[in-house]
mmCIF file of the N, C-alpha and C atoms, coordinates in Angstrom:
data_MODEL
# 
_entry.id   MODEL 
# 
loop_
_atom_site.group_PDB 
_atom_site.id 
_atom_site.type_symbol 
_atom_site.label_atom_id 
_atom_site.label_alt_id 
_atom_site.label_comp_id 
_atom_site.label_asym_id 
_atom_site.label_entity_id 
_atom_site.label_seq_id 
_atom_site.pdbx_PDB_ins_code 
_atom_site.Cartn_x 
_atom_site.Cartn_y 
_atom_site.Cartn_z 
_atom_site.occupancy 
_atom_site.B_iso_or_equiv 
_atom_site.pdbx_formal_charge 
_atom_site.auth_seq_id 
_atom_site.auth_comp_id 
_atom_site.auth_asym_id 
_atom_site.auth_atom_id 
_atom_site.pdbx_PDB_model_num 
ATOM 1   N N  . MET A 1 1  ? 106.509 104.973 88.106  1.00 0.00 ? 1  MET A N  1 
ATOM 2   C CA . MET A 1 1  ? 106.511 103.859 89.016  1.00 0.00 ? 1  MET A CA 1 
ATOM 3   C C  . MET A 1 1  ? 105.145 103.758 89.695  1.00 0.00 ? 1  MET A C  1 
ATOM 4   N N  . ALA A 1 2  ? 104.663 102.546 89.828  1.00 0.00 ? 2  ALA A N  1 
ATOM 5   C CA . ALA A 1 2  ? 103.359 102.318 90.425  1.00 0.00 ? 2  ALA A CA 1 
ATOM 6   C C  . ALA A 1 2  ? 103.399 102.589 91.928  1.00 0.00 ? 2  ALA A C  1 
ATOM 7   N N  . LYS A 1 3  ? 102.274 103.052 92.458  1.00 0.00 ? 3  LYS A N  1 
ATOM 8   C CA . LYS A 1 3  ? 102.149 103.266 93.901  1.00 0.00 ? 3  LYS A CA 1 
ATOM 9   C C  . LYS A 1 3  ? 101.297 102.137 94.453  1.00 0.00 ? 3  LYS A C  1 
ATOM 10  N N  . PHE A 1 4  ? 101.686 101.659 95.609  1.00 0.00 ? 4  PHE A N  1 
ATOM 11  C CA . PHE A 1 4  ? 100.975 100.560 96.232  1.00 0.00 ? 4  PHE A CA 1 
ATOM 12  C C  . PHE A 1 4  ? 100.509 100.957 97.617  1.00 0.00 ? 4  PHE A C  1 
ATOM 13  N N  . GLU A 1 5  ? 99.355  100.446 97.994  1.00 0.00 ? 5  GLU A N  1 
ATOM 14  C CA . GLU A 1 5  ? 98.781  100.673 99.318  1.00 0.00 ? 5  GLU A CA 1 
ATOM 15  C C  . GLU A 1 5  ? 98.974  99.410  100.148 1.00 0.00 ? 5  GLU A C  1 
ATOM 16  N N  . MET A 1 6  ? 99.026  99.552  101.446 1.00 0.00 ? 6  MET A N  1 
ATOM 17  C CA . MET A 1 6  ? 99.200  98.402  102.332 1.00 0.00 ? 6  MET A CA 1 
ATOM 18  C C  . MET A 1 6  ? 98.055  97.393  102.213 1.00 0.00 ? 6  MET A C  1 
ATOM 19  N N  . ILE A 1 7  ? 96.897  97.841  101.741 1.00 0.00 ? 7  ILE A N  1 
ATOM 20  C CA . ILE A 1 7  ? 95.765  96.926  101.596 1.00 0.00 ? 7  ILE A CA 1 
ATOM 21  C C  . ILE A 1 7  ? 95.755  96.190  100.253 1.00 0.00 ? 7  ILE A C  1 
ATOM 22  N N  . ASP A 1 8  ? 96.668  96.551  99.349  1.00 0.00 ? 8  ASP A N  1 
ATOM 23  C CA . ASP A 1 8  ? 96.740  95.872  98.052  1.00 0.00 ? 8  ASP A CA 1 
ATOM 24  C C  . ASP A 1 8  ? 97.084  94.400  98.265  1.00 0.00 ? 8  ASP A C  1 
ATOM 25  N N  . ILE A 1 9  ? 96.349  93.533  97.575  1.00 0.00 ? 9  ILE A N  1 
ATOM 26  C CA . ILE A 1 9  ? 96.576  92.097  97.681  1.00 0.00 ? 9  ILE A CA 1 
ATOM 27  C C  . ILE A 1 9  ? 97.760  91.698  96.805  1.00 0.00 ? 9  ILE A C  1 
ATOM 28  N N  . ILE A 1 10 ? 98.733  91.056  97.416  1.00 0.00 ? 10 ILE A N  1 
ATOM 29  C CA . ILE A 1 10 ? 99.908  90.576  96.694  1.00 0.00 ? 10 ILE A CA 1 
ATOM 30  C C  . ILE A 1 10 ? 99.688  89.127  96.257  1.00 0.00 ? 10 ILE A C  1 
ATOM 31  N N  . CYS A 1 11 ? 99.167  88.298  97.146  1.00 0.00 ? 11 CYS A N  1 
ATOM 32  C CA . CYS A 1 11 ? 98.889  86.896  96.840  1.00 0.00 ? 11 CYS A CA 1 
ATOM 33  C C  . CYS A 1 11 ? 97.385  86.688  96.745  1.00 0.00 ? 11 CYS A C  1 
ATOM 34  N N  . GLU A 1 12 ? 96.912  86.466  95.536  1.00 0.00 ? 12 GLU A N  1 
ATOM 35  C CA . GLU A 1 12 ? 95.477  86.269  95.321  1.00 0.00 ? 12 GLU A CA 1 
ATOM 36  C C  . GLU A 1 12 ? 94.986  84.945  95.910  1.00 0.00 ? 12 GLU A C  1 
ATOM 37  N N  . CYS A 1 13 ? 95.796  83.904  95.853  1.00 0.00 ? 13 CYS A N  1 
ATOM 38  C CA . CYS A 1 13 ? 95.379  82.585  96.351  1.00 0.00 ? 13 CYS A CA 1 
ATOM 39  C C  . CYS A 1 13 ? 95.043  82.620  97.839  1.00 0.00 ? 13 CYS A C  1 
ATOM 40  N N  . GLU A 1 14 ? 95.891  83.290  98.613  1.00 0.00 ? 14 GLU A N  1 
ATOM 41  C CA . GLU A 1 14 ? 95.740  83.336  100.067 1.00 0.00 ? 14 GLU A CA 1 
ATOM 42  C C  . GLU A 1 14 ? 95.239  84.688  100.574 1.00 0.00 ? 14 GLU A C  1 
ATOM 43  N N  . LYS A 1 15 ? 95.014  85.623  99.645  1.00 0.00 ? 15 LYS A N  1 
ATOM 44  C CA . LYS A 1 15 ? 94.533  86.971  100.001 1.00 0.00 ? 15 LYS A CA 1 
ATOM 45  C C  . LYS A 1 15 ? 95.464  87.656  101.004 1.00 0.00 ? 15 LYS A C  1 
ATOM 46  N N  . VAL A 1 16 ? 96.762  87.622  100.710 1.00 0.00 ? 16 VAL A N  1 
ATOM 47  C CA . VAL A 1 16 ? 97.770  88.242  101.572 1.00 0.00 ? 16 VAL A CA 1 
ATOM 48  C C  . VAL A 1 16 ? 98.067  89.637  101.028 1.00 0.00 ? 16 VAL A C  1 
ATOM 49  N N  . SER A 1 17 ? 97.973  90.615  101.902 1.00 0.00 ? 17 SER A N  1 
ATOM 50  C CA . SER A 1 17 ? 98.158  92.011  101.497 1.00 0.00 ? 17 SER A CA 1 
ATOM 51  C C  . SER A 1 17 ? 99.625  92.433  101.577 1.00 0.00 ? 17 SER A C  1 
ATOM 52  N N  . LEU A 1 18 ? 99.916  93.556  100.961 1.00 0.00 ? 18 LEU A N  1 
ATOM 53  C CA . LEU A 1 18 ? 101.241 94.149  101.055 1.00 0.00 ? 18 LEU A CA 1 
ATOM 54  C C  . LEU A 1 18 ? 101.579 94.450  102.508 1.00 0.00 ? 18 LEU A C  1 
ATOM 55  N N  . GLY A 1 19 ? 100.613 94.928  103.252 1.00 0.00 ? 19 GLY A N  1 
ATOM 56  C CA . GLY A 1 19 ? 100.832 95.225  104.666 1.00 0.00 ? 19 GLY A CA 1 
ATOM 57  C C  . GLY A 1 19 ? 101.282 94.004  105.454 1.00 0.00 ? 19 GLY A C  1 
ATOM 58  N N  . GLU A 1 20 ? 100.704 92.857  105.164 1.00 0.00 ? 20 GLU A N  1 
ATOM 59  C CA . GLU A 1 20 ? 101.097 91.628  105.851 1.00 0.00 ? 20 GLU A CA 1 
ATOM 60  C C  . GLU A 1 20 ? 102.522 91.222  105.485 1.00 0.00 ? 20 GLU A C  1 
ATOM 61  N N  . ILE A 1 21 ? 102.894 91.434  104.229 1.00 0.00 ? 21 ILE A N  1 
ATOM 62  C CA . ILE A 1 21 ? 104.251 91.120  103.789 1.00 0.00 ? 21 ILE A CA 1 
ATOM 63  C C  . ILE A 1 21 ? 105.249 92.068  104.453 1.00 0.00 ? 21 ILE A C  1 
ATOM 64  N N  . VAL A 1 22 ? 104.931 93.350  104.475 1.00 0.00 ? 22 VAL A N  1 
ATOM 65  C CA . VAL A 1 22 ? 105.808 94.342  105.112 1.00 0.00 ? 22 VAL A CA 1 
ATOM 66  C C  . VAL A 1 22 ? 105.952 94.022  106.600 1.00 0.00 ? 22 VAL A C  1 
ATOM 67  N N  . TYR A 1 23 ? 104.875 93.670  107.254 1.00 0.00 ? 23 TYR A N  1 
ATOM 68  C CA . TYR A 1 23 ? 104.924 93.295  108.668 1.00 0.00 ? 23 TYR A CA 1 
ATOM 69  C C  . TYR A 1 23 ? 105.842 92.086  108.873 1.00 0.00 ? 23 TYR A C  1 
ATOM 70  N N  . ALA A 1 24 ? 105.699 91.082  108.011 1.00 0.00 ? 24 ALA A N  1 
ATOM 71  C CA . ALA A 1 24 ? 106.532 89.877  108.124 1.00 0.00 ? 24 ALA A CA 1 
ATOM 72  C C  . ALA A 1 24 ? 108.014 90.223  107.999 1.00 0.00 ? 24 ALA A C  1 
ATOM 73  N N  . ILE A 1 25 ? 108.334 91.134  107.102 1.00 0.00 ? 25 ILE A N  1 
ATOM 74  C CA . ILE A 1 25 ? 109.729 91.519  106.887 1.00 0.00 ? 25 ILE A CA 1 
ATOM 75  C C  . ILE A 1 25 ? 110.245 92.380  108.034 1.00 0.00 ? 25 ILE A C  1 
ATOM 76  N N  . LYS A 1 26 ? 109.501 93.417  108.381 1.00 0.00 ? 26 LYS A N  1 
ATOM 77  C CA . LYS A 1 26 ? 109.994 94.382  109.362 1.00 0.00 ? 26 LYS A CA 1 
ATOM 78  C C  . LYS A 1 26 ? 109.842 93.937  110.811 1.00 0.00 ? 26 LYS A C  1 
ATOM 79  N N  . GLU A 1 27 ? 108.754 93.281  111.124 1.00 0.00 ? 27 GLU A N  1 
ATOM 80  C CA . GLU A 1 27 ? 108.489 92.935  112.519 1.00 0.00 ? 27 GLU A CA 1 
ATOM 81  C C  . GLU A 1 27 ? 108.844 91.489  112.867 1.00 0.00 ? 27 GLU A C  1 
ATOM 82  N N  . LYS A 1 28 ? 108.765 90.600  111.909 1.00 0.00 ? 28 LYS A N  1 
ATOM 83  C CA . LYS A 1 28 ? 109.043 89.185  112.167 1.00 0.00 ? 28 LYS A CA 1 
ATOM 84  C C  . LYS A 1 28 ? 110.381 88.740  111.583 1.00 0.00 ? 28 LYS A C  1 
ATOM 85  N N  . ASN A 1 29 ? 111.122 89.696  111.015 1.00 0.00 ? 29 ASN A N  1 
ATOM 86  C CA . ASN A 1 29 ? 112.474 89.465  110.512 1.00 0.00 ? 29 ASN A CA 1 
ATOM 87  C C  . ASN A 1 29 ? 112.557 88.424  109.388 1.00 0.00 ? 29 ASN A C  1 
ATOM 88  N N  . CYS A 1 30 ? 111.521 88.335  108.576 1.00 0.00 ? 30 CYS A N  1 
ATOM 89  C CA . CYS A 1 30 ? 111.547 87.447  107.417 1.00 0.00 ? 30 CYS A CA 1 
ATOM 90  C C  . CYS A 1 30 ? 112.376 88.127  106.337 1.00 0.00 ? 30 CYS A C  1 
ATOM 91  N N  . LYS A 1 31 ? 113.451 87.499  105.931 1.00 0.00 ? 31 LYS A N  1 
ATOM 92  C CA . LYS A 1 31 ? 114.366 88.103  104.960 1.00 0.00 ? 31 LYS A CA 1 
ATOM 93  C C  . LYS A 1 31 ? 114.455 87.312  103.661 1.00 0.00 ? 31 LYS A C  1 
ATOM 94  N N  . THR A 1 32 ? 113.804 86.150  103.612 1.00 0.00 ? 32 THR A N  1 
ATOM 95  C CA . THR A 1 32 ? 113.862 85.316  102.410 1.00 0.00 ? 32 THR A CA 1 
ATOM 96  C C  . THR A 1 32 ? 112.456 84.970  101.952 1.00 0.00 ? 32 THR A C  1 
ATOM 97  N N  . LEU A 1 33 ? 112.362 84.556  100.712 1.00 0.00 ? 33 LEU A N  1 
ATOM 98  C CA . LEU A 1 33 ? 111.076 84.132  100.163 1.00 0.00 ? 33 LEU A CA 1 
ATOM 99  C C  . LEU A 1 33 ? 110.522 82.966  100.980 1.00 0.00 ? 33 LEU A C  1 
ATOM 100 N N  . GLU A 1 34 ? 111.375 82.044  101.341 1.00 0.00 ? 34 GLU A N  1 
ATOM 101 C CA . GLU A 1 34 ? 110.942 80.871  102.108 1.00 0.00 ? 34 GLU A CA 1 
ATOM 102 C C  . GLU A 1 34 ? 110.326 81.255  103.449 1.00 0.00 ? 34 GLU A C  1 
ATOM 103 N N  . THR A 1 35 ? 110.953 82.192  104.159 1.00 0.00 ? 35 THR A N  1 
ATOM 104 C CA . THR A 1 35 ? 110.413 82.579  105.465 1.00 0.00 ? 35 THR A CA 1 
ATOM 105 C C  . THR A 1 35 ? 109.101 83.344  105.326 1.00 0.00 ? 35 THR A C  1 
ATOM 106 N N  . ILE A 1 36 ? 108.962 84.127  104.274 1.00 0.00 ? 36 ILE A N  1 
ATOM 107 C CA . ILE A 1 36 ? 107.694 84.837  104.032 1.00 0.00 ? 36 ILE A CA 1 
ATOM 108 C C  . ILE A 1 36 ? 106.586 83.833  103.712 1.00 0.00 ? 36 ILE A C  1 
ATOM 109 N N  . ILE A 1 37 ? 106.890 82.864  102.869 1.00 0.00 ? 37 ILE A N  1 
ATOM 110 C CA . ILE A 1 37 ? 105.907 81.834  102.530 1.00 0.00 ? 37 ILE A CA 1 
ATOM 111 C C  . ILE A 1 37 ? 105.487 81.089  103.790 1.00 0.00 ? 37 ILE A C  1 
ATOM 112 N N  . ASN A 1 38 ? 106.444 80.707  104.619 1.00 0.00 ? 38 ASN A N  1 
ATOM 113 C CA . ASN A 1 38 ? 106.128 79.962  105.843 1.00 0.00 ? 38 ASN A CA 1 
ATOM 114 C C  . ASN A 1 38 ? 105.266 80.751  106.811 1.00 0.00 ? 38 ASN A C  1 
ATOM 115 N N  . LEU A 1 39 ? 105.503 82.050  106.919 1.00 0.00 ? 39 LEU A N  1 
ATOM 116 C CA . LEU A 1 39 ? 104.752 82.866  107.873 1.00 0.00 ? 39 LEU A CA 1 
ATOM 117 C C  . LEU A 1 39 ? 103.385 83.287  107.348 1.00 0.00 ? 39 LEU A C  1 
ATOM 118 N N  . THR A 1 40 ? 103.311 83.645  106.062 1.00 0.00 ? 40 THR A N  1 
ATOM 119 C CA . THR A 1 40 ? 102.078 84.234  105.537 1.00 0.00 ? 40 THR A CA 1 
ATOM 120 C C  . THR A 1 40 ? 101.291 83.331  104.592 1.00 0.00 ? 40 THR A C  1 
ATOM 121 N N  . ASN A 1 41 ? 101.910 82.289  104.081 1.00 0.00 ? 41 ASN A N  1 
ATOM 122 C CA . ASN A 1 41 ? 101.353 81.422  103.030 1.00 0.00 ? 41 ASN A CA 1 
ATOM 123 C C  . ASN A 1 41 ? 101.318 82.086  101.663 1.00 0.00 ? 41 ASN A C  1 
ATOM 124 N N  . ALA A 1 42 ? 101.743 83.318  101.551 1.00 0.00 ? 42 ALA A N  1 
ATOM 125 C CA . ALA A 1 42 ? 101.810 83.985  100.241 1.00 0.00 ? 42 ALA A CA 1 
ATOM 126 C C  . ALA A 1 42 ? 102.807 83.242  99.361  1.00 0.00 ? 42 ALA A C  1 
ATOM 127 N N  . GLY A 1 43 ? 102.411 82.908  98.160  1.00 0.00 ? 43 GLY A N  1 
ATOM 128 C CA . GLY A 1 43 ? 103.286 82.221  97.228  1.00 0.00 ? 43 GLY A CA 1 
ATOM 129 C C  . GLY A 1 43 ? 103.336 80.720  97.407  1.00 0.00 ? 43 GLY A C  1 
ATOM 130 N N  . LYS A 1 44 ? 102.594 80.200  98.352  1.00 0.00 ? 44 LYS A N  1 
ATOM 131 C CA . LYS A 1 44 ? 102.667 78.777  98.686  1.00 0.00 ? 44 LYS A CA 1 
ATOM 132 C C  . LYS A 1 44 ? 102.033 77.889  97.619  1.00 0.00 ? 44 LYS A C  1 
ATOM 133 N N  . TYR A 1 45 ? 101.028 78.350  96.941  1.00 0.00 ? 45 TYR A N  1 
ATOM 134 C CA . TYR A 1 45 ? 100.288 77.487  96.029  1.00 0.00 ? 45 TYR A CA 1 
ATOM 135 C C  . TYR A 1 45 ? 100.707 77.668  94.575  1.00 0.00 ? 45 TYR A C  1 
ATOM 136 N N  . CYS A 1 46 ? 100.198 78.634  93.888  1.00 0.00 ? 46 CYS A N  1 
ATOM 137 C CA . CYS A 1 46 ? 100.511 78.743  92.455  1.00 0.00 ? 46 CYS A CA 1 
ATOM 138 C C  . CYS A 1 46 ? 101.856 79.417  92.193  1.00 0.00 ? 46 CYS A C  1 
ATOM 139 N N  . GLY A 1 47 ? 102.303 80.286  93.103  1.00 0.00 ? 47 GLY A N  1 
ATOM 140 C CA . GLY A 1 47 ? 103.598 80.932  92.970  1.00 0.00 ? 47 GLY A CA 1 
ATOM 141 C C  . GLY A 1 47 ? 103.632 82.142  92.053  1.00 0.00 ? 47 GLY A C  1 
ATOM 142 N N  . CYS A 1 48 ? 102.503 82.546  91.500  1.00 0.00 ? 48 CYS A N  1 
ATOM 143 C CA . CYS A 1 48 ? 102.471 83.699  90.586  1.00 0.00 ? 48 CYS A CA 1 
ATOM 144 C C  . CYS A 1 48 ? 102.963 84.980  91.241  1.00 0.00 ? 48 CYS A C  1 
ATOM 145 N N  . CYS A 1 49 ? 102.786 85.090  92.539  1.00 0.00 ? 49 CYS A N  1 
ATOM 146 C CA . CYS A 1 49 ? 103.155 86.326  93.235  1.00 0.00 ? 49 CYS A CA 1 
ATOM 147 C C  . CYS A 1 49 ? 104.619 86.366  93.649  1.00 0.00 ? 49 CYS A C  1 
ATOM 148 N N  . THR A 1 50 ? 105.359 85.295  93.437  1.00 0.00 ? 50 THR A N  1 
ATOM 149 C CA . THR A 1 50 ? 106.735 85.257  93.921  1.00 0.00 ? 50 THR A CA 1 
ATOM 150 C C  . THR A 1 50 ? 107.722 85.973  93.016  1.00 0.00 ? 50 THR A C  1 
ATOM 151 N N  . HIS A 1 51 ? 107.582 85.823  91.707  1.00 0.00 ? 51 HIS A N  1 
ATOM 152 C CA . HIS A 1 51 ? 108.540 86.385  90.747  1.00 0.00 ? 51 HIS A CA 1 
ATOM 153 C C  . HIS A 1 51 ? 107.866 86.495  89.387  1.00 0.00 ? 51 HIS A C  1 
ATOM 154 N N  . LYS A 1 52 ? 108.265 87.484  88.608  1.00 0.00 ? 52 LYS A N  1 
ATOM 155 C CA . LYS A 1 52 ? 107.623 87.709  87.308  1.00 0.00 ? 52 LYS A CA 1 
ATOM 156 C C  . LYS A 1 52 ? 107.725 86.503  86.384  1.00 0.00 ? 52 LYS A C  1 
ATOM 157 N N  . ASP A 1 53 ? 108.783 85.717  86.507  1.00 0.00 ? 53 ASP A N  1 
ATOM 158 C CA . ASP A 1 53 ? 108.927 84.533  85.656  1.00 0.00 ? 53 ASP A CA 1 
ATOM 159 C C  . ASP A 1 53 ? 107.943 83.426  86.022  1.00 0.00 ? 53 ASP A C  1 
ATOM 160 N N  . ASN A 1 54 ? 107.394 83.476  87.216  1.00 0.00 ? 54 ASN A N  1 
ATOM 161 C CA . ASN A 1 54 ? 106.411 82.478  87.661  1.00 0.00 ? 54 ASN A CA 1 
ATOM 162 C C  . ASN A 1 54 ? 104.977 82.908  87.394  1.00 0.00 ? 54 ASN A C  1 
ATOM 163 N N  . ASP A 1 55 ? 104.772 84.133  86.967  1.00 0.00 ? 55 ASP A N  1 
ATOM 164 C CA . ASP A 1 55 ? 103.436 84.706  86.813  1.00 0.00 ? 55 ASP A CA 1 
ATOM 165 C C  . ASP A 1 55 ? 102.831 84.313  85.471  1.00 0.00 ? 55 ASP A C  1 
ATOM 166 N N  . PHE A 1 56 ? 101.840 83.427  85.528  1.00 0.00 ? 56 PHE A N  1 
ATOM 167 C CA . PHE A 1 56 ? 101.161 82.998  84.310  1.00 0.00 ? 56 PHE A CA 1 
ATOM 168 C C  . PHE A 1 56 ? 99.810  83.683  84.128  1.00 0.00 ? 56 PHE A C  1 
ATOM 169 N N  . ASN A 1 57 ? 99.503  84.648  84.978  1.00 0.00 ? 57 ASN A N  1 
ATOM 170 C CA . ASN A 1 57 ? 98.233  85.377  84.889  1.00 0.00 ? 57 ASN A CA 1 
ATOM 171 C C  . ASN A 1 57 ? 98.243  86.393  83.757  1.00 0.00 ? 57 ASN A C  1 
ATOM 172 N N  . THR A 1 58 ? 97.063  86.788  83.347  1.00 0.00 ? 58 THR A N  1 
ATOM 173 C CA . THR A 1 58 ? 96.895  87.888  82.413  1.00 0.00 ? 58 THR A CA 1 
ATOM 174 C C  . THR A 1 58 ? 95.821  88.783  83.006  1.00 0.00 ? 58 THR A C  1 
ATOM 175 N N  . PRO A 1 59 ? 96.084  90.022  83.291  1.00 0.00 ? 59 PRO A N  1 
ATOM 176 C CA . PRO A 1 59 ? 97.369  90.715  83.146  1.00 0.00 ? 59 PRO A CA 1 
ATOM 177 C C  . PRO A 1 59 ? 98.335  90.302  84.240  1.00 0.00 ? 59 PRO A C  1 
ATOM 178 N N  . LYS A 1 60 ? 99.575  90.611  84.037  1.00 0.00 ? 60 LYS A N  1 
ATOM 179 C CA . LYS A 1 60 ? 100.632 90.287  84.992  1.00 0.00 ? 60 LYS A CA 1 
ATOM 180 C C  . LYS A 1 60 ? 100.547 91.206  86.208  1.00 0.00 ? 60 LYS A C  1 
ATOM 181 N N  . LYS A 1 61 ? 101.073 90.729  87.313  1.00 0.00 ? 61 LYS A N  1 
ATOM 182 C CA . LYS A 1 61 ? 101.118 91.553  88.523  1.00 0.00 ? 61 LYS A CA 1 
ATOM 183 C C  . LYS A 1 61 ? 102.083 92.716  88.333  1.00 0.00 ? 61 LYS A C  1 
ATOM 184 N N  . LYS A 1 62 ? 101.948 93.726  89.143  1.00 0.00 ? 62 LYS A N  1 
ATOM 185 C CA . LYS A 1 62 ? 102.816 94.906  89.089  1.00 0.00 ? 62 LYS A CA 1 
ATOM 186 C C  . LYS A 1 62 ? 103.968 94.819  90.083  1.00 0.00 ? 62 LYS A C  1 
ATOM 187 N N  . ILE A 1 63 ? 103.833 93.948  91.081  1.00 0.00 ? 63 ILE A N  1 
ATOM 188 C CA . ILE A 1 63 ? 104.877 93.779  92.097  1.00 0.00 ? 63 ILE A CA 1 
ATOM 189 C C  . ILE A 1 63 ? 104.846 92.327  92.573  1.00 0.00 ? 63 ILE A C  1 
ATOM 190 N N  . TYR A 1 64 ? 106.024 91.824  92.933  1.00 0.00 ? 64 TYR A N  1 
ATOM 191 C CA . TYR A 1 64 ? 106.169 90.435  93.349  1.00 0.00 ? 64 TYR A CA 1 
ATOM 192 C C  . TYR A 1 64 ? 106.867 90.366  94.706  1.00 0.00 ? 64 TYR A C  1 
ATOM 193 N N  . LEU A 1 65 ? 106.706 89.239  95.379  1.00 0.00 ? 65 LEU A N  1 
ATOM 194 C CA . LEU A 1 65 ? 107.332 89.062  96.690  1.00 0.00 ? 65 LEU A CA 1 
ATOM 195 C C  . LEU A 1 65 ? 108.832 89.322  96.642  1.00 0.00 ? 65 LEU A C  1 
ATOM 196 N N  . GLU A 1 66 ? 109.507 88.822  95.630  1.00 0.00 ? 66 GLU A N  1 
ATOM 197 C CA . GLU A 1 66 ? 110.950 89.028  95.543  1.00 0.00 ? 66 GLU A CA 1 
ATOM 198 C C  . GLU A 1 66 ? 111.309 90.515  95.412  1.00 0.00 ? 66 GLU A C  1 
ATOM 199 N N  . ASP A 1 67 ? 110.470 91.290  94.724  1.00 0.00 ? 67 ASP A N  1 
ATOM 200 C CA . ASP A 1 67 ? 110.696 92.738  94.622  1.00 0.00 ? 67 ASP A CA 1 
ATOM 201 C C  . ASP A 1 67 ? 110.566 93.401  95.992  1.00 0.00 ? 67 ASP A C  1 
ATOM 202 N N  . ILE A 1 68 ? 109.560 93.004  96.733  1.00 0.00 ? 68 ILE A N  1 
ATOM 203 C CA . ILE A 1 68 ? 109.308 93.586  98.050  1.00 0.00 ? 68 ILE A CA 1 
ATOM 204 C C  . ILE A 1 68 ? 110.463 93.254  98.993  1.00 0.00 ? 68 ILE A C  1 
ATOM 205 N N  . ILE A 1 69 ? 110.907 92.001  98.969  1.00 0.00 ? 69 ILE A N  1 
ATOM 206 C CA . ILE A 1 69 ? 112.022 91.583  99.828  1.00 0.00 ? 69 ILE A CA 1 
ATOM 207 C C  . ILE A 1 69 ? 113.270 92.409  99.500  1.00 0.00 ? 69 ILE A C  1 
ATOM 208 N N  . LYS A 1 70 ? 113.581 92.545  98.225  1.00 0.00 ? 70 LYS A N  1 
ATOM 209 C CA . LYS A 1 70 ? 114.775 93.312  97.819  1.00 0.00 ? 70 LYS A CA 1 
ATOM 210 C C  . LYS A 1 70 ? 114.693 94.762  98.274  1.00 0.00 ? 70 LYS A C  1 
ATOM 211 N N  . LYS A 1 71 ? 113.512 95.337  98.170  1.00 0.00 ? 71 LYS A N  1 
ATOM 212 C CA . LYS A 1 71 ? 113.339 96.745  98.517  1.00 0.00 ? 71 LYS A CA 1 
ATOM 213 C C  . LYS A 1 71 ? 113.444 96.986  100.026 1.00 0.00 ? 71 LYS A C  1 
ATOM 214 N N  . LEU A 1 72 ? 113.006 96.032  100.824 1.00 0.00 ? 72 LEU A N  1 
ATOM 215 C CA . LEU A 1 72 ? 112.922 96.238  102.274 1.00 0.00 ? 72 LEU A CA 1 
ATOM 216 C C  . LEU A 1 72 ? 114.041 95.599  103.090 1.00 0.00 ? 72 LEU A C  1 
ATOM 217 N N  . THR A 1 73 ? 114.899 94.819  102.445 1.00 0.00 ? 73 THR A N  1 
ATOM 218 C CA . THR A 1 73 ? 115.973 94.177  103.225 1.00 0.00 ? 73 THR A CA 1 
ATOM 219 C C  . THR A 1 73 ? 117.328 94.682  102.795 1.00 0.00 ? 73 THR A C  1 
# 
């Protein structure tokens, strides 16, 4: 299993880090993809970071917003 650091960028479009996503979930009570997008802008534009089925990049991301939400909520 891959290890991630809080400084790892989850959303390349908006440069949103894992730490910002974790903060949104734990401190701001964001429990859905919609609330995370609204608070952080992660996933707002291309959507590649939201779910593996939306990721059209090469190489593919190792973690997605939906994975993080599931793990932390």
